PDB file of N, CA, C and O in Angstrom:
ATOM      1  N   MET A   1     153.897 114.393  33.803  1.00  0.00           N
ATOM      2  CA  MET A   1     154.340 113.312  32.822  1.00  0.00           C
ATOM      3  C   MET A   1     153.627 113.048  31.521  1.00  0.00           C
ATOM      4  O   MET A   1     152.797 113.717  30.905  1.00  0.00           O
ATOM      5  N   LYS A   2     154.174 111.912  31.285  1.00  0.00           N
ATOM      6  CA  LYS A   2     153.358 112.430  29.492  1.00  0.00           C
ATOM      7  C   LYS A   2     152.480 111.253  29.029  1.00  0.00           C
ATOM      8  O   LYS A   2     152.832 110.104  28.760  1.00  0.00           O
ATOM      9  N   TYR A   3     151.476 111.707  29.004  1.00  0.00           N
ATOM     10  CA  TYR A   3     150.034 110.736  28.317  1.00  0.00           C
ATOM     11  C   TYR A   3     150.204 110.166  26.893  1.00  0.00           C
ATOM     12  O   TYR A   3     150.783 110.735  25.967  1.00  0.00           O
ATOM     13  N   LEU A   4     149.667 109.069  26.864  1.00  0.00           N
ATOM     14  CA  LEU A   4     148.806 108.879  24.976  1.00  0.00           C
ATOM     15  C   LEU A   4     147.882 108.968  25.654  1.00  0.00           C
ATOM     16  O   LEU A   4     147.743 108.552  26.804  1.00  0.00           O
ATOM     17  N   VAL A   5     146.473 110.054  24.379  1.00  0.00           N
ATOM     18  CA  VAL A   5     145.075 110.139  23.960  1.00  0.00           C
ATOM     19  C   VAL A   5     145.021 109.453  23.056  1.00  0.00           C
ATOM     20  O   VAL A   5     145.891 109.843  22.278  1.00  0.00           O
ATOM     21  N   THR A   6     144.465 108.555  22.620  1.00  0.00           N
ATOM     22  CA  THR A   6     143.314 107.141  21.827  1.00  0.00           C
ATOM     23  C   THR A   6     142.261 107.815  21.527  1.00  0.00           C
ATOM     24  O   THR A   6     141.618 107.818  22.577  1.00  0.00           O
ATOM     25  N   GLY A   7     141.765 108.304  20.867  1.00  0.00           N
ATOM     26  CA  GLY A   7     141.025 108.610  19.764  1.00  0.00           C
ATOM     27  C   GLY A   7     140.324 110.670  20.266  1.00  0.00           C
ATOM     28  O   GLY A   7     139.237 111.039  20.710  1.00  0.00           O
ATOM     29  N   ALA A   8     141.001 111.097  20.067  1.00  0.00           N
ATOM     30  CA  ALA A   8     141.973 111.947  20.555  1.00  0.00           C
ATOM     31  C   ALA A   8     141.796 113.284  19.789  1.00  0.00           C
ATOM     32  O   ALA A   8     142.192 114.277  20.400  1.00  0.00           O
ATOM     33  N   ALA A   9     141.058 113.559  18.064  1.00  0.00           N
ATOM     34  CA  ALA A   9     140.273 114.158  16.870  1.00  0.00           C
ATOM     35  C   ALA A   9     139.210 114.307  17.850  1.00  0.00           C
ATOM     36  O   ALA A   9     138.978 115.474  18.164  1.00  0.00           O
ATOM     37  N   GLY A  10     138.503 113.402  18.412  1.00  0.00           N
ATOM     38  CA  GLY A  10     137.226 112.295  19.178  1.00  0.00           C
ATOM     39  C   GLY A  10     136.784 113.746  20.523  1.00  0.00           C
ATOM     40  O   GLY A  10     137.528 114.074  21.448  1.00  0.00           O
ATOM     41  N   PHE A  11     135.529 114.302  20.241  1.00  0.00           N
ATOM     42  CA  PHE A  11     135.004 115.562  21.781  1.00  0.00           C
ATOM     43  C   PHE A  11     135.036 114.728  23.108  1.00  0.00           C
ATOM     44  O   PHE A  11     134.750 115.071  24.255  1.00  0.00           O
ATOM     45  N   ILE A  12     135.408 113.707  22.679  1.00  0.00           N
ATOM     46  CA  ILE A  12     136.148 113.693  24.702  1.00  0.00           C
ATOM     47  C   ILE A  12     137.221 112.760  24.688  1.00  0.00           C
ATOM     48  O   ILE A  12     137.356 112.007  25.652  1.00  0.00           O
ATOM     49  N   GLY A  13     138.079 112.703  23.624  1.00  0.00           N
ATOM     50  CA  GLY A  13     139.110 112.974  23.791  1.00  0.00           C
ATOM     51  C   GLY A  13     140.091 113.844  23.685  1.00  0.00           C
ATOM     52  O   GLY A  13     141.191 114.002  24.216  1.00  0.00           O
ATOM     53  N   SER A  14     139.475 114.362  22.907  1.00  0.00           N
ATOM     54  CA  SER A  14     139.893 116.176  22.237  1.00  0.00           C
ATOM     55  C   SER A  14     140.175 117.380  24.006  1.00  0.00           C
ATOM     56  O   SER A  14     140.861 118.287  24.477  1.00  0.00           O
ATOM     57  N   HIS A  15     139.259 116.622  24.239  1.00  0.00           N
ATOM     58  CA  HIS A  15     139.502 117.741  25.505  1.00  0.00           C
ATOM     59  C   HIS A  15     140.090 117.136  27.240  1.00  0.00           C
ATOM     60  O   HIS A  15     140.762 117.911  27.921  1.00  0.00           O
ATOM     61  N   LEU A  16     139.821 116.054  27.650  1.00  0.00           N
ATOM     62  CA  LEU A  16     141.257 114.762  27.950  1.00  0.00           C
ATOM     63  C   LEU A  16     142.379 115.913  27.783  1.00  0.00           C
ATOM     64  O   LEU A  16     142.837 116.578  28.712  1.00  0.00           O
ATOM     65  N   MET A  17     142.845 116.053  25.983  1.00  0.00           N
ATOM     66  CA  MET A  17     144.229 116.225  25.939  1.00  0.00           C
ATOM     67  C   MET A  17     144.347 117.544  26.296  1.00  0.00           C
ATOM     68  O   MET A  17     145.374 117.940  26.848  1.00  0.00           O
ATOM     69  N   ASP A  18     143.332 118.350  26.027  1.00  0.00           N
ATOM     70  CA  ASP A  18     143.061 119.984  26.966  1.00  0.00           C
ATOM     71  C   ASP A  18     143.513 120.579  28.375  1.00  0.00           C
ATOM     72  O   ASP A  18     144.111 121.442  29.017  1.00  0.00           O
ATOM     73  N   THR A  19     142.383 118.877  28.318  1.00  0.00           N
ATOM     74  CA  THR A  19     143.259 118.635  30.318  1.00  0.00           C
ATOM     75  C   THR A  19     144.559 119.089  30.384  1.00  0.00           C
ATOM     76  O   THR A  19     145.187 120.080  30.755  1.00  0.00           O
ATOM     77  N   LEU A  20     144.787 117.669  29.735  1.00  0.00           N
ATOM     78  CA  LEU A  20     146.079 117.665  29.963  1.00  0.00           C
ATOM     79  C   LEU A  20     147.455 117.891  30.221  1.00  0.00           C
ATOM     80  O   LEU A  20     148.530 117.676  30.781  1.00  0.00           O
ATOM     81  N   ILE A  21     146.257 118.801  28.982  1.00  0.00           N
ATOM     82  CA  ILE A  21     148.074 119.809  28.381  1.00  0.00           C
ATOM     83  C   ILE A  21     147.991 121.375  29.400  1.00  0.00           C
ATOM     84  O   ILE A  21     148.995 121.637  30.062  1.00  0.00           O
ATOM     85  N   ALA A  22     146.957 122.201  29.461  1.00  0.00           N
ATOM     86  CA  ALA A  22     146.721 123.457  30.804  1.00  0.00           C
ATOM     87  C   ALA A  22     147.075 122.966  31.672  1.00  0.00           C
ATOM     88  O   ALA A  22     147.474 123.985  32.235  1.00  0.00           O
ATOM     89  N   GLN A  23     147.359 121.998  32.521  1.00  0.00           N
ATOM     90  CA  GLN A  23     147.610 120.597  33.547  1.00  0.00           C
ATOM     91  C   GLN A  23     149.446 120.847  33.152  1.00  0.00           C
ATOM     92  O   GLN A  23     150.117 120.421  34.093  1.00  0.00           O
ATOM     93  N   GLY A  24     149.999 121.211  32.425  1.00  0.00           N
ATOM     94  CA  GLY A  24     151.366 121.553  31.623  1.00  0.00           C
ATOM     95  C   GLY A  24     152.287 119.865  31.322  1.00  0.00           C
ATOM     96  O   GLY A  24     153.407 119.506  30.957  1.00  0.00           O
ATOM     97  N   HIS A  25     150.690 119.083  31.842  1.00  0.00           N
ATOM     98  CA  HIS A  25     151.520 118.023  30.614  1.00  0.00           C
ATOM     99  C   HIS A  25     151.790 117.767  29.268  1.00  0.00           C
ATOM    100  O   HIS A  25     151.322 118.502  28.398  1.00  0.00           O
ATOM    101  N   GLN A  26     152.829 116.347  28.871  1.00  0.00           N
ATOM    102  CA  GLN A  26     152.931 116.905  27.500  1.00  0.00           C
ATOM    103  C   GLN A  26     151.986 115.420  27.800  1.00  0.00           C
ATOM    104  O   GLN A  26     151.661 114.690  28.736  1.00  0.00           O
ATOM    105  N   VAL A  27     151.778 115.579  26.016  1.00  0.00           N
ATOM    106  CA  VAL A  27     150.603 114.841  25.092  1.00  0.00           C
ATOM    107  C   VAL A  27     150.766 113.983  23.457  1.00  0.00           C
ATOM    108  O   VAL A  27     150.561 114.285  22.282  1.00  0.00           O
ATOM    109  N   VAL A  28     151.033 113.321  23.872  1.00  0.00           N
ATOM    110  CA  VAL A  28     150.845 112.060  22.481  1.00  0.00           C
ATOM    111  C   VAL A  28     149.793 111.784  22.631  1.00  0.00           C
ATOM    112  O   VAL A  28     149.252 111.257  23.603  1.00  0.00           O
ATOM    113  N   ALA A  29     149.076 112.367  20.933  1.00  0.00           N
ATOM    114  CA  ALA A  29     147.344 112.113  20.572  1.00  0.00           C
ATOM    115  C   ALA A  29     148.357 111.320  19.466  1.00  0.00           C
ATOM    116  O   ALA A  29     149.523 111.317  19.070  1.00  0.00           O
ATOM    117  N   LEU A  30     146.602 110.419  19.189  1.00  0.00           N
ATOM    118  CA  LEU A  30     146.571 109.378  18.267  1.00  0.00           C
ATOM    119  C   LEU A  30     145.010 109.592  17.728  1.00  0.00           C
ATOM    120  O   LEU A  30     144.035 109.870  18.425  1.00  0.00           O
ATOM    121  N   ASP A  31     145.056 109.360  16.123  1.00  0.00           N
ATOM    122  CA  ASP A  31     143.803 108.798  15.671  1.00  0.00           C
ATOM    123  C   ASP A  31     143.764 108.084  14.336  1.00  0.00           C
ATOM    124  O   ASP A  31     144.460 107.803  13.360  1.00  0.00           O
ATOM    125  N   ASN A  32     143.157 108.018  14.594  1.00  0.00           N
ATOM    126  CA  ASN A  32     142.869 107.022  12.688  1.00  0.00           C
ATOM    127  C   ASN A  32     142.237 108.195  11.812  1.00  0.00           C
ATOM    128  O   ASN A  32     142.294 108.615  10.657  1.00  0.00           O
ATOM    129  N   MET A  33     141.825 108.383  12.593  1.00  0.00           N
ATOM    130  CA  MET A  33     141.000 109.749  12.080  1.00  0.00           C
ATOM    131  C   MET A  33     139.291 109.139  11.374  1.00  0.00           C
ATOM    132  O   MET A  33     138.608 109.902  10.691  1.00  0.00           O
ATOM    133  N   ALA A  34     138.909 107.926  11.645  1.00  0.00           N
ATOM    134  CA  ALA A  34     138.192 107.727  10.811  1.00  0.00           C
ATOM    135  C   ALA A  34     136.612 108.330  10.703  1.00  0.00           C
ATOM    136  O   ALA A  34     135.850 108.193   9.745  1.00  0.00           O
ATOM    137  N   THR A  35     136.323 109.116  12.117  1.00  0.00           N
ATOM    138  CA  THR A  35     135.450 110.105  12.469  1.00  0.00           C
ATOM    139  C   THR A  35     135.987 111.091  13.441  1.00  0.00           C
ATOM    140  O   THR A  35     135.171 111.715  14.120  1.00  0.00           O
ATOM    141  N   GLY A  36     137.175 111.296  13.585  1.00  0.00           N
ATOM    142  CA  GLY A  36     137.463 112.353  14.515  1.00  0.00           C
ATOM    143  C   GLY A  36     137.784 113.967  13.592  1.00  0.00           C
ATOM    144  O   GLY A  36     137.894 113.813  12.375  1.00  0.00           O
ATOM    145  N   LYS A  37     137.875 114.896  13.927  1.00  0.00           N
ATOM    146  CA  LYS A  37     138.722 116.197  13.236  1.00  0.00           C
ATOM    147  C   LYS A  37     139.857 117.109  13.646  1.00  0.00           C
ATOM    148  O   LYS A  37     140.044 117.833  14.624  1.00  0.00           O
ATOM    149  N   ARG A  38     140.497 116.840  12.638  1.00  0.00           N
ATOM    150  CA  ARG A  38     142.038 117.487  12.808  1.00  0.00           C
ATOM    151  C   ARG A  38     141.898 118.710  13.652  1.00  0.00           C
ATOM    152  O   ARG A  38     142.554 118.890  14.678  1.00  0.00           O
ATOM    153  N   SER A  39     140.743 119.797  13.028  1.00  0.00           N
ATOM    154  CA  SER A  39     140.683 120.302  13.997  1.00  0.00           C
ATOM    155  C   SER A  39     141.224 120.582  15.532  1.00  0.00           C
ATOM    156  O   SER A  39     141.774 121.436  16.228  1.00  0.00           O
ATOM    157  N   HIS A  40     140.777 119.500  15.552  1.00  0.00           N
ATOM    158  CA  HIS A  40     140.202 119.368  17.320  1.00  0.00           C
ATOM    159  C   HIS A  40     142.111 118.835  17.816  1.00  0.00           C
ATOM    160  O   HIS A  40     142.746 119.887  17.873  1.00  0.00           O
ATOM    161  N   ILE A  41     142.715 118.050  18.027  1.00  0.00           N
ATOM    162  CA  ILE A  41     143.648 118.445  17.772  1.00  0.00           C
ATOM    163  C   ILE A  41     144.896 119.182  18.409  1.00  0.00           C
ATOM    164  O   ILE A  41     145.983 119.418  17.881  1.00  0.00           O
ATOM    165  N   ASN A  42     144.470 119.468  19.627  1.00  0.00           N
ATOM    166  CA  ASN A  42     145.851 121.084  19.921  1.00  0.00           C
ATOM    167  C   ASN A  42     147.020 120.768  19.608  1.00  0.00           C
ATOM    168  O   ASN A  42     147.644 119.707  19.609  1.00  0.00           O
ATOM    169  N   PRO A  43     147.372 122.364  19.198  1.00  0.00           N
ATOM    170  CA  PRO A  43     148.773 122.337  18.489  1.00  0.00           C
ATOM    171  C   PRO A  43     149.726 121.809  19.326  1.00  0.00           C
ATOM    172  O   PRO A  43     150.715 121.310  18.790  1.00  0.00           O
ATOM    173  N   ALA A  44     149.646 121.810  20.482  1.00  0.00           N
ATOM    174  CA  ALA A  44     150.451 121.276  21.162  1.00  0.00           C
ATOM    175  C   ALA A  44     150.604 120.440  22.411  1.00  0.00           C
ATOM    176  O   ALA A  44     150.832 120.672  23.599  1.00  0.00           O
ATOM    177  N   ALA A  45     150.240 118.658  21.161  1.00  0.00           N
ATOM    178  CA  ALA A  45     150.097 118.187  21.562  1.00  0.00           C
ATOM    179  C   ALA A  45     151.238 117.747  20.543  1.00  0.00           C
ATOM    180  O   ALA A  45     151.748 118.606  19.824  1.00  0.00           O
ATOM    181  N   GLU A  46     151.787 115.951  20.448  1.00  0.00           N
ATOM    182  CA  GLU A  46     152.127 115.300  19.833  1.00  0.00           C
ATOM    183  C   GLU A  46     151.375 114.187  18.604  1.00  0.00           C
ATOM    184  O   GLU A  46     151.319 112.975  18.810  1.00  0.00           O
ATOM    185  N   PHE A  47     150.835 114.834  17.338  1.00  0.00           N
ATOM    186  CA  PHE A  47     150.358 114.064  16.908  1.00  0.00           C
ATOM    187  C   PHE A  47     150.413 113.089  15.675  1.00  0.00           C
ATOM    188  O   PHE A  47     151.112 113.173  14.665  1.00  0.00           O
ATOM    189  N   HIS A  48     149.531 112.189  16.015  1.00  0.00           N
ATOM    190  CA  HIS A  48     150.122 110.377  15.035  1.00  0.00           C
ATOM    191  C   HIS A  48     148.643 109.992  14.415  1.00  0.00           C
ATOM    192  O   HIS A  48     147.613 109.749  15.043  1.00  0.00           O
ATOM    193  N   GLU A  49     148.843 110.012  13.066  1.00  0.00           N
ATOM    194  CA  GLU A  49     147.485 109.288  12.736  1.00  0.00           C
ATOM    195  C   GLU A  49     147.948 108.096  12.655  1.00  0.00           C
ATOM    196  O   GLU A  49     149.010 107.925  12.057  1.00  0.00           O
ATOM    197  N   ALA A  50     147.245 106.978  13.251  1.00  0.00           N
ATOM    198  CA  ALA A  50     146.881 105.120  13.330  1.00  0.00           C
ATOM    199  C   ALA A  50     145.893 104.515  14.232  1.00  0.00           C
ATOM    200  O   ALA A  50     145.161 104.616  15.216  1.00  0.00           O
ATOM    201  N   ASP A  51     146.364 103.798  13.222  1.00  0.00           N
ATOM    202  CA  ASP A  51     145.045 103.459  14.621  1.00  0.00           C
ATOM    203  C   ASP A  51     145.307 102.780  15.148  1.00  0.00           C
ATOM    204  O   ASP A  51     146.478 102.402  15.109  1.00  0.00           O
ATOM    205  N   PHE A  52     144.065 101.993  16.264  1.00  0.00           N
ATOM    206  CA  PHE A  52     144.901 101.630  18.298  1.00  0.00           C
ATOM    207  C   PHE A  52     144.995  99.937  17.367  1.00  0.00           C
ATOM    208  O   PHE A  52     145.557  99.010  17.952  1.00  0.00           O
ATOM    209  N   ALA A  53     144.401  99.702  15.938  1.00  0.00           N
ATOM    210  CA  ALA A  53     143.995  97.969  16.134  1.00  0.00           C
ATOM    211  C   ALA A  53     146.089  97.044  15.597  1.00  0.00           C
ATOM    212  O   ALA A  53     146.625  95.940  15.500  1.00  0.00           O
ATOM    213  N   ASP A  54     146.554  99.201  15.370  1.00  0.00           N
ATOM    214  CA  ASP A  54     148.227  98.436  14.381  1.00  0.00           C
ATOM    215  C   ASP A  54     149.282  98.359  15.582  1.00  0.00           C
ATOM    216  O   ASP A  54     150.157  99.196  15.807  1.00  0.00           O
ATOM    217  N   GLU A  55     148.955  96.841  16.527  1.00  0.00           N
ATOM    218  CA  GLU A  55     149.413  96.235  17.049  1.00  0.00           C
ATOM    219  C   GLU A  55     151.179  96.810  17.589  1.00  0.00           C
ATOM    220  O   GLU A  55     151.580  97.229  18.674  1.00  0.00           O
ATOM    221  N   ALA A  56     151.909  96.574  16.232  1.00  0.00           N
ATOM    222  CA  ALA A  56     153.262  97.056  16.459  1.00  0.00           C
ATOM    223  C   ALA A  56     153.494  98.320  16.657  1.00  0.00           C
ATOM    224  O   ALA A  56     154.400  98.632  17.430  1.00  0.00           O
ATOM    225  N   LYS A  57     152.784  99.236  16.051  1.00  0.00           N
ATOM    226  CA  LYS A  57     152.206 100.696  16.024  1.00  0.00           C
ATOM    227  C   LYS A  57     152.266 100.890  17.175  1.00  0.00           C
ATOM    228  O   LYS A  57     153.217 101.586  17.530  1.00  0.00           O
ATOM    229  N   ILE A  58     151.485 100.474  18.064  1.00  0.00           N
ATOM    230  CA  ILE A  58     150.825 100.665  19.548  1.00  0.00           C
ATOM    231  C   ILE A  58     152.480 100.806  20.200  1.00  0.00           C
ATOM    232  O   ILE A  58     153.187 101.790  20.422  1.00  0.00           O
ATOM    233  N   ASN A  59     152.661  99.553  20.351  1.00  0.00           N
ATOM    234  CA  ASN A  59     154.075  98.852  20.978  1.00  0.00           C
ATOM    235  C   ASN A  59     154.538 100.460  21.119  1.00  0.00           C
ATOM    236  O   ASN A  59     154.211 101.238  22.015  1.00  0.00           O
ATOM    237  N   LEU A  60     155.096 100.628  20.368  1.00  0.00           N
ATOM    238  CA  LEU A  60     156.236 101.877  19.950  1.00  0.00           C
ATOM    239  C   LEU A  60     155.855 102.589  21.544  1.00  0.00           C
ATOM    240  O   LEU A  60     156.558 102.707  22.548  1.00  0.00           O
ATOM    241  N   PHE A  61     153.825 103.154  21.148  1.00  0.00           N
ATOM    242  CA  PHE A  61     154.008 104.013  21.574  1.00  0.00           C
ATOM    243  C   PHE A  61     153.992 103.953  22.911  1.00  0.00           C
ATOM    244  O   PHE A  61     154.487 104.818  23.633  1.00  0.00           O
ATOM    245  N   LEU A  62     153.357 102.812  23.351  1.00  0.00           N
ATOM    246  CA  LEU A  62     152.417 102.603  24.557  1.00  0.00           C
ATOM    247  C   LEU A  62     154.068 102.137  25.480  1.00  0.00           C
ATOM    248  O   LEU A  62     154.125 102.327  26.695  1.00  0.00           O
ATOM    249  N   LYS A  63     155.683 101.346  24.463  1.00  0.00           N
ATOM    250  CA  LYS A  63     156.544 102.196  25.611  1.00  0.00           C
ATOM    251  C   LYS A  63     157.596 103.195  25.529  1.00  0.00           C
ATOM    252  O   LYS A  63     158.634 103.373  26.166  1.00  0.00           O
ATOM    253  N   ALA A  64     157.035 103.793  24.566  1.00  0.00           N
ATOM    254  CA  ALA A  64     157.747 105.380  25.352  1.00  0.00           C
ATOM    255  C   ALA A  64     156.757 106.020  26.557  1.00  0.00           C
ATOM    256  O   ALA A  64     156.579 107.230  26.691  1.00  0.00           O
ATOM    257  N   LEU A  65     156.367 105.358  27.101  1.00  0.00           N
ATOM    258  CA  LEU A  65     154.675 105.950  27.685  1.00  0.00           C
ATOM    259  C   LEU A  65     154.434 105.575  29.093  1.00  0.00           C
ATOM    260  O   LEU A  65     154.111 104.516  29.633  1.00  0.00           O
ATOM    261  N   MET A  66     154.705 106.844  29.552  1.00  0.00           N
ATOM    262  CA  MET A  66     154.445 106.209  31.854  1.00  0.00           C
ATOM    263  C   MET A  66     152.942 106.007  31.883  1.00  0.00           C
ATOM    264  O   MET A  66     152.501 104.926  32.273  1.00  0.00           O
ATOM    265  N   GLU A  67     152.144 106.961  31.503  1.00  0.00           N
ATOM    266  CA  GLU A  67     150.804 106.402  31.412  1.00  0.00           C
ATOM    267  C   GLU A  67     149.537 106.357  29.720  1.00  0.00           C
ATOM    268  O   GLU A  67     149.409 107.070  28.724  1.00  0.00           O
ATOM    269  N   CYS A  68     148.970 105.287  30.168  1.00  0.00           N
ATOM    270  CA  CYS A  68     147.798 105.743  29.236  1.00  0.00           C
ATOM    271  C   CYS A  68     145.841 105.490  29.282  1.00  0.00           C
ATOM    272  O   CYS A  68     145.173 104.610  29.825  1.00  0.00           O
ATOM    273  N   PHE A  69     145.393 106.818  28.371  1.00  0.00           N
ATOM    274  CA  PHE A  69     143.768 106.832  28.290  1.00  0.00           C
ATOM    275  C   PHE A  69     143.709 106.181  27.769  1.00  0.00           C
ATOM    276  O   PHE A  69     144.926 106.204  27.582  1.00  0.00           O
ATOM    277  N   MET A  70     143.160 104.779  26.719  1.00  0.00           N
ATOM    278  CA  MET A  70     142.475 104.115  26.063  1.00  0.00           C
ATOM    279  C   MET A  70     140.922 103.986  25.928  1.00  0.00           C
ATOM    280  O   MET A  70     140.115 103.058  25.978  1.00  0.00           O
ATOM    281  N   LEU A  71     140.862 105.493  25.713  1.00  0.00           N
ATOM    282  CA  LEU A  71     139.301 106.077  25.565  1.00  0.00           C
ATOM    283  C   LEU A  71     139.015 105.424  23.726  1.00  0.00           C
ATOM    284  O   LEU A  71     137.889 105.691  23.306  1.00  0.00           O
ATOM    285  N   GLU A  72     139.655 104.888  23.038  1.00  0.00           N
ATOM    286  CA  GLU A  72     139.107 104.675  21.588  1.00  0.00           C
ATOM    287  C   GLU A  72     139.014 103.277  21.729  1.00  0.00           C
ATOM    288  O   GLU A  72     138.354 102.748  20.835  1.00  0.00           O
ATOM    289  N   ARG A  73     139.485 102.502  22.602  1.00  0.00           N
ATOM    290  CA  ARG A  73     139.389 100.476  22.559  1.00  0.00           C
ATOM    291  C   ARG A  73     138.676 100.769  23.693  1.00  0.00           C
ATOM    292  O   ARG A  73     139.221  99.974  24.459  1.00  0.00           O
ATOM    293  N   TRP A  74     137.677 101.454  24.497  1.00  0.00           N
ATOM    294  CA  TRP A  74     136.210 101.059  24.665  1.00  0.00           C
ATOM    295  C   TRP A  74     134.831 101.237  23.773  1.00  0.00           C
ATOM    296  O   TRP A  74     133.785 100.598  23.662  1.00  0.00           O
ATOM    297  N   LEU A  75     135.515 102.741  23.051  1.00  0.00           N
ATOM    298  CA  LEU A  75     134.591 103.361  22.080  1.00  0.00           C
ATOM    299  C   LEU A  75     134.904 101.960  20.788  1.00  0.00           C
ATOM    300  O   LEU A  75     134.542 102.024  19.613  1.00  0.00           O
ATOM    301  N   ALA A  76     135.430 101.135  21.241  1.00  0.00           N
ATOM    302  CA  ALA A  76     135.365  99.129  19.633  1.00  0.00           C
ATOM    303  C   ALA A  76     134.435  98.694  20.562  1.00  0.00           C
ATOM    304  O   ALA A  76     133.404  98.059  20.337  1.00  0.00           O
ATOM    305  N   PHE A  77     135.003  99.198  21.940  1.00  0.00           N
ATOM    306  CA  PHE A  77     134.781  97.066  22.621  1.00  0.00           C
ATOM    307  C   PHE A  77     133.007  97.882  22.424  1.00  0.00           C
ATOM    308  O   PHE A  77     132.185  97.056  22.821  1.00  0.00           O
ATOM    309  N   SER A  78     132.680  98.494  22.201  1.00  0.00           N
ATOM    310  CA  SER A  78     131.340  98.952  22.642  1.00  0.00           C
ATOM    311  C   SER A  78     130.263  99.185  21.435  1.00  0.00           C
ATOM    312  O   SER A  78     129.046  99.361  21.505  1.00  0.00           O
ATOM    313  N   ARG A  79     131.374  99.109  19.990  1.00  0.00           N
ATOM    314  CA  ARG A  79     131.526  99.066  18.830  1.00  0.00           C
ATOM    315  C   ARG A  79     130.960  97.974  18.272  1.00  0.00           C
ATOM    316  O   ARG A  79     129.895  97.875  17.663  1.00  0.00           O
ATOM    317  N   HIS A  80     132.458  96.490  18.762  1.00  0.00           N
ATOM    318  CA  HIS A  80     130.957  95.135  18.282  1.00  0.00           C
ATOM    319  C   HIS A  80     130.062  94.593  18.669  1.00  0.00           C
ATOM    320  O   HIS A  80     129.298  93.786  18.139  1.00  0.00           O
ATOM    321  N   LEU A  81     130.133  95.177  19.991  1.00  0.00           N
ATOM    322  CA  LEU A  81     128.884  94.727  21.201  1.00  0.00           C
ATOM    323  C   LEU A  81     127.881  95.310  19.968  1.00  0.00           C
ATOM    324  O   LEU A  81     127.219  94.274  19.903  1.00  0.00           O
ATOM    325  N   LYS A  82     127.458  95.905  19.264  1.00  0.00           N
ATOM    326  CA  LYS A  82     126.356  96.813  18.754  1.00  0.00           C
ATOM    327  C   LYS A  82     125.751  97.373  19.914  1.00  0.00           C
ATOM    328  O   LYS A  82     124.608  96.950  20.089  1.00  0.00           O
ATOM    329  N   ILE A  83     126.242  98.372  20.950  1.00  0.00           N
ATOM    330  CA  ILE A  83     125.610  99.258  21.838  1.00  0.00           C
ATOM    331  C   ILE A  83     124.500  99.578  21.388  1.00  0.00           C
ATOM    332  O   ILE A  83     124.741  99.798  20.201  1.00  0.00           O
ATOM    333  N   GLN A  84     123.731  99.702  21.508  1.00  0.00           N
ATOM    334  CA  GLN A  84     122.701 100.766  20.783  1.00  0.00           C
ATOM    335  C   GLN A  84     122.601 101.797  22.332  1.00  0.00           C
ATOM    336  O   GLN A  84     122.566 101.295  23.456  1.00  0.00           O
ATOM    337  N   THR A  85     122.567 103.291  22.055  1.00  0.00           N
ATOM    338  CA  THR A  85     120.972 104.356  22.818  1.00  0.00           C
ATOM    339  C   THR A  85     119.846 104.507  22.227  1.00  0.00           C
ATOM    340  O   THR A  85     119.704 105.171  21.201  1.00  0.00           O
ATOM    341  N   PHE A  86     118.932 103.896  22.829  1.00  0.00           N
ATOM    342  CA  PHE A  86     117.748 103.902  23.179  1.00  0.00           C
ATOM    343  C   PHE A  86     116.893 105.030  23.490  1.00  0.00           C
ATOM    344  O   PHE A  86     116.294 104.982  24.564  1.00  0.00           O
ATOM    345  N   ILE A  87     116.676 106.395  22.470  1.00  0.00           N
ATOM    346  CA  ILE A  87     116.242 107.579  23.516  1.00  0.00           C
ATOM    347  C   ILE A  87     114.513 107.329  23.076  1.00  0.00           C
ATOM    348  O   ILE A  87     113.973 107.183  21.979  1.00  0.00           O
ATOM    349  N   PHE A  88     113.995 107.357  24.420  1.00  0.00           N
ATOM    350  CA  PHE A  88     112.456 107.100  24.904  1.00  0.00           C
ATOM    351  C   PHE A  88     111.994 108.238  24.965  1.00  0.00           C
ATOM    352  O   PHE A  88     112.506 109.074  25.709  1.00  0.00           O
ATOM    353  N   SER A  89     110.776 108.553  24.087  1.00  0.00           N
ATOM    354  CA  SER A  89     110.250 109.964  24.356  1.00  0.00           C
ATOM    355  C   SER A  89     108.925 109.682  24.779  1.00  0.00           C
ATOM    356  O   SER A  89     108.168 110.601  25.092  1.00  0.00           O
TER     357      SER A  89
END
């Protein structure tokens, strides 16, 4: 199966991408590289540097895929709500 992993250059996205590739799936990796690292991109993935907010570009990706993991969308939503994690000692 072919998957789109957004936020693929981040910690969670890169691990998801690696797992899918290890399971024999094809991965299209998408990241805007705002906080991700290029070294996290698996060379077996088809990488595209793009922003999830670019609706026209994203629609092109989605039309070509059967499944889609949209991790970055959830992260962007949490940043929008300014959710903060507090650590109490």
